[in-house]
N, C-alpha and C positions, 0 to 999 in steps of 0.2 A: 145374357151373351150366349151365343151358341158356338161351341168349340168342335171342330171337325178335326179328325185325325188326318195327317198328312200322308199321302200315298205316292210313292214314287215308281210306281208300275214296274218293278223289277229292276229299275236303273239304280246307280249308286250316288247318293248324295255325299257331300262333303260333312262329315261327322264333327270335326275338330281339327285345329292346327296348333303348332307351337314353333319354337325357333328351329328352323331346318326340316321340319316334318308335317305330314298330313294324316288325318286318321279317315280312312275310307274303307267301307265293308268291313269293320270291325279291326282293320289291321292298320299298322303304322307304316307309312310308306315315306321314305326319306328322299329329299330332293324335288325337283319339279315333277308335277303329276299333269296328265291329260285325262280328262273324263269326258265320256260322251255316250252314244248309242253303244250298248253291250258292256259298259263298265269302265274300267281302268285300261288305258293304252300306253304303250311306251311312248316316252318323249324325253329328249335329252336337254330341253331348254330352248332359249331362243334361237340358237343356230340350227335346230332341227325343224325346218320349215316344212319339210316332206309330210311329216305327222299331222300338221295341221291343214295342209292342203288335202290330205285324205279324207278329213272330214266333209270336204264338199259334197253336196247333194244328200247327206244325211243329216245336216243340221242347218238352221236357219241363222243362228247367232253363235259366235264364238266369243266367250268371255276370256279375256287375256290378263291375267293378274300379275303385275310386275313386281311383287314383293310388297315390302311395308308401305311403299308410296308409289304413286304413279309415276311413271318414267317415260321417256320416249321410245317407241317402237322401232326396232332396226327397219330401215327402208325395204330391204329385201324381203322380210317377213311379211310387212304390211302389204306391199304390193302383190306378193304372191297370193295371200289370202283374199284381197279384194278381187283379184282376177277370177277367183272361183265363183264370186257372187255372194260369198257368205257375209253377214255383218259381223264386223270386228269391234267389239266394245273393250276398250283398255281402261284399266283402273286398278287400284291397289288390290292385292290377293284377297284379303279379308271380304272386301266388298264384292269382288268377282265372285268368290265361293258362295256368299249369301244369295247374289242375283241368280247365280246357277240352280241353287236349290229351289228358289221360289219357282222359277220358270219352269224346272223340271217337275215340281209338285202340281204343276198346271197342266202337265203333259205336253209342253212345248218341245220342238226339236233343238236342243241346245247342247253346247260342250264347253268346257272349261279348261284352259290351259293355265297353271298355276304355278309361279315362281314362290318358293316358301318365303316367309317372313325371317327375319333374324339370320340369314346365312343357310348354310348347307350343312 
């Protein structure tokens, strides 16, 4: 078997997570996170639609992690993101983080908006 080192080309993958936090770039970040081109971006959670819309044109796919389990997306958020032409993939946050890391390692144009598992 051939093992290749994963390269993220200067972008920030999700390194780990736990109840209420994410580990990104060697730092612990509490609460929701938005990762995309350029690294970590301010995001206040599901009510902060503007931050997700700002990713338009910079990414092809936005992974939306809804916490420990998949949950319905607020209609306003879904409609706003879909109007930008971005793909919106909704899943549990751990799955969204892994999917983001895989596509990021492939050099794809992706972002991940992640609600922490186990509360804030």
